[in-house]
C-alpha positions as CSV (number, residue, x, y, z in Angstrom):
1,M,-98.9,100.1,68.6
2,A,-96.5,97.9,66.6
3,N,-98.4,98.2,63.3
4,A,-100.7,100.9,61.9
5,D,-104.1,100.2,60.5
6,A,-103.8,101.2,56.8
7,E,-106.8,102.4,54.9
8,A,-107.1,103.4,51.2
9,V,-108.3,107.0,50.8
10,K,-109.4,108.9,47.7
11,L,-109.0,112.7,47.5
12,Q,-110.4,115.1,45.0
13,T,-108.5,118.3,44.2
14,A,-109.8,121.7,43.4
15,D,-109.0,121.1,39.7
16,D,-111.0,117.8,39.8
17,V,-108.1,115.3,39.8
18,S,-108.6,112.1,41.8
19,I,-105.7,111.4,44.2
20,S,-105.0,108.0,45.6
21,A,-103.8,107.9,49.2
22,V,-103.5,105.6,52.3
23,A,-104.1,106.6,55.9
24,Y,-102.2,105.0,58.7
25,E,-104.1,105.3,61.9
26,A,-102.4,105.6,65.3
27,T,-104.0,104.9,68.7
28,K,-104.7,108.2,70.5
29,P,-102.8,110.3,67.9
30,K,-101.1,113.5,68.9
31,A,-101.2,114.9,65.4
32,I,-101.6,114.0,61.8
33,I,-98.6,114.0,59.4
34,L,-99.2,114.5,55.7
35,L,-96.5,112.5,53.8
36,F,-95.5,113.7,50.3
37,H,-93.1,111.8,48.1
38,Q,-90.2,112.7,45.9
39,A,-89.9,112.9,42.1
40,G,-90.6,109.6,40.3
41,S,-92.1,108.2,43.5
42,S,-95.4,107.3,45.2
43,K,-97.1,106.8,48.5
44,A,-95.1,103.5,48.7
45,E,-92.1,105.7,49.7
46,Y,-93.7,105.7,53.2
47,T,-94.6,101.9,53.5
48,T,-92.0,101.5,56.3
49,I,-92.0,105.1,57.6
50,A,-95.7,105.6,58.3
51,P,-96.1,102.6,60.6
52,K,-93.1,103.8,62.7
53,L,-94.8,107.2,63.0
54,A,-98.0,105.5,64.1
55,S,-96.1,103.6,66.8
56,S,-95.1,107.1,68.1
57,A,-98.7,108.3,68.1
58,Y,-98.8,110.1,64.8
59,T,-101.6,109.3,62.3
60,S,-100.4,109.9,58.8
61,L,-101.7,110.1,55.2
62,A,-99.4,109.3,52.3
63,I,-100.6,110.3,48.8
64,D,-99.8,109.6,45.2
65,Q,-99.1,113.0,43.8
66,R,-99.7,113.6,40.1
67,S,-96.0,114.2,39.6
68,G,-94.4,110.9,40.4
69,G,-93.6,107.4,39.3
70,T,-92.7,103.8,40.4
71,L,-89.5,104.3,42.3
72,F,-90.9,102.5,45.4
73,G,-94.1,101.1,44.0
74,P,-97.0,102.0,41.7
75,N,-98.3,105.6,41.6
76,D,-102.0,105.1,41.0
77,T,-102.7,108.8,40.4
78,V,-100.1,109.0,37.6
79,A,-101.3,105.7,36.2
80,R,-104.9,107.1,35.9
81,L,-103.6,110.3,34.2
82,S,-101.3,108.3,31.9
83,K,-98.5,110.8,32.5
84,S,-96.6,112.6,35.3
85,A,-97.4,116.3,35.7
86,S,-95.1,119.1,36.7
87,Y,-93.9,119.7,40.3
88,A,-95.9,122.9,40.5
89,E,-99.1,121.2,39.4
90,A,-98.8,118.8,42.3
91,K,-99.3,121.6,44.8
92,A,-103.1,121.1,44.4
93,D,-102.6,117.5,45.6
94,L,-100.9,118.7,48.8
95,I,-103.7,121.1,49.4
96,A,-106.3,118.4,48.9
97,A,-104.5,116.4,51.6
98,L,-104.5,119.4,53.9
99,D,-108.3,119.8,53.4
100,W,-108.8,116.1,54.3
101,A,-106.7,116.5,57.4
102,A,-108.5,119.6,58.6
103,K,-111.6,117.6,59.1
104,R,-109.8,115.4,61.6
105,H,-109.4,118.2,64.1
106,L,-105.8,117.3,65.0
107,P,-102.7,119.4,64.7
108,I,-101.4,119.0,61.1
109,I,-97.7,118.5,60.2
110,L,-96.5,118.7,56.6
111,W,-93.7,116.3,55.6
112,G,-92.0,116.6,52.2
113,S,-89.4,114.7,50.3
114,S,-87.2,116.4,47.6
115,Y,-89.5,118.5,45.3
116,S,-92.4,118.1,47.7
117,A,-90.1,119.3,50.5
118,A,-90.0,122.5,48.5
119,L,-93.8,122.6,47.9
120,I,-94.6,122.3,51.6
121,F,-93.1,125.7,52.2
122,E,-95.5,127.2,49.7
123,V,-98.5,125.4,51.1
124,A,-97.6,126.4,54.7
125,A,-97.1,130.0,53.6
126,D,-100.6,130.0,52.1
127,H,-102.3,128.0,54.9
128,E,-100.2,128.7,58.0
129,A,-103.2,128.9,60.3
130,Q,-103.8,125.2,59.6
131,V,-100.2,123.9,59.9
132,S,-98.4,123.2,63.2
133,A,-94.9,122.2,61.8
134,L,-92.9,121.3,58.7
135,L,-90.4,118.5,58.1
136,A,-88.5,118.9,54.9
137,F,-86.2,116.2,53.6
138,S,-83.8,117.4,50.9
139,P,-85.6,120.7,50.1
140,G,-84.2,122.8,47.3
141,E,-85.1,125.4,44.7
142,Y,-87.0,122.8,42.6
143,L,-89.9,125.0,41.6
144,G,-88.5,127.1,38.7
145,T,-87.7,130.7,39.5
146,S,-84.7,131.5,41.6
147,S,-85.3,131.7,45.4
148,E,-89.0,130.9,45.1
149,V,-88.9,128.4,47.9
150,A,-86.8,130.7,50.2
151,R,-89.4,133.4,49.6
152,A,-92.1,131.1,50.8
153,A,-90.0,130.0,53.7
154,A,-89.8,133.6,54.8
155,Q,-93.5,133.5,55.4
156,V,-93.4,130.4,57.5
157,H,-93.2,130.8,61.3
158,V,-94.2,127.4,62.6
159,P,-91.4,125.0,63.7
160,I,-89.3,123.6,60.9
161,Y,-87.0,120.6,60.6
162,V,-84.8,120.2,57.6
163,T,-82.4,117.4,56.7
164,S,-80.8,116.1,53.5
165,S,-78.3,113.7,52.2
166,S,-74.7,114.2,53.4
167,S,-73.7,116.0,50.2
168,A,-72.5,119.6,50.6
169,D,-74.8,120.8,47.8
170,E,-77.9,119.4,49.5
171,V,-76.8,120.6,53.0
172,G,-76.3,124.1,51.6
173,A,-79.6,124.2,49.8
174,A,-81.5,123.1,52.9
175,R,-79.6,125.7,55.0
176,T,-80.4,128.5,52.6
177,I,-84.1,127.8,52.7
178,L,-84.2,127.3,56.4
179,S,-82.3,130.6,57.1
180,A,-84.9,132.5,55.1
181,S,-87.6,131.7,57.8
182,S,-88.0,133.7,60.9
183,A,-89.5,130.7,62.8
184,R,-88.5,130.6,66.4
185,I,-88.0,126.8,66.3
186,K,-85.7,125.8,63.4
187,T,-83.6,122.7,63.2
188,Q,-81.2,121.5,60.5
189,F,-79.8,118.0,61.0
190,V,-76.7,117.2,58.9
191,P,-76.4,113.4,58.9
192,K,-73.2,111.5,58.9
193,Y,-74.8,109.1,56.6
194,G,-77.8,110.5,54.6
195,V,-79.5,109.9,51.3
196,H,-81.8,112.0,49.3
197,G,-85.3,112.7,50.5
198,S,-87.3,110.6,53.0
199,S,-85.2,107.6,51.8
200,T,-82.7,108.6,54.5
201,L,-85.1,106.9,57.0
202,I,-85.4,103.7,55.0
203,E,-82.9,101.1,56.3
204,T,-82.6,99.3,52.9
205,R,-81.7,102.6,51.3
206,N,-79.6,103.9,54.1
207,P,-78.3,101.0,56.2
208,K,-75.6,103.0,58.0
209,G,-77.7,106.1,58.8
210,A,-81.4,105.3,59.0
211,A,-81.5,104.6,62.8
212,E,-79.6,107.8,63.8
213,N,-81.6,109.9,61.4
214,W,-84.9,108.5,62.8
215,A,-83.7,109.4,66.3
216,H,-83.3,113.0,65.3
217,V,-86.7,113.2,63.6
218,L,-88.5,111.7,66.6
219,L,-86.7,114.0,68.9
220,F,-88.0,117.0,66.9
221,L,-91.5,115.7,66.7
222,D,-91.8,114.8,70.4
223,A,-90.6,118.3,71.4
224,L,-93.1,120.2,69.3
225,P,-95.4,122.5,71.2
226,L,-98.5,121.1,69.6
227,P,-101.9,122.7,70.3
228,P,-104.4,120.5,72.0
229,S,-106.3,118.2,69.7
């Protein structure tokens, strides 16, 4: 399908925070992808990304985490709270999205951008039975203590895809986290032209590299050994 049907969704976290989200429905979806944004951002980070995933038969849910801002558009969750929370506090928002997806009875893929690319390793380590794969865009040790994300990655055995900007620091940070996992299927794509987080797939943010970076993401997704839905 050329365009996804987008529907506003409200999630409730275990600590009783209301999370704004939008679901993009694909026709005959192979899986559901949970889309988490970078620092200072919102679900609007995925306005161009989610429809393209839907056209490849992946339903997705993009959420406004409580740690975010207006980089791509309004963050309704942060606006309601009148402040942005810490990265660690946003973990509860990712789990609320996972709980929502579990009711859909489809394979679930976690997709993170920058700090949320770190958080998805912790979520997957705690809920691996519910998760079929991870895609981490510019993951790093963003969560406080040294090597915390790598320790979580060591407990993740589902297929993992990591990518980043083209900078040596980001490439190295992604490599360190990925190498900690004993997953049988692990892919690190180092782009010729890349920018931070999921922005690497947005043509207006990465005009030279978005198309090639998309091709590698879709190649990984389409090769996943997903369980039957």
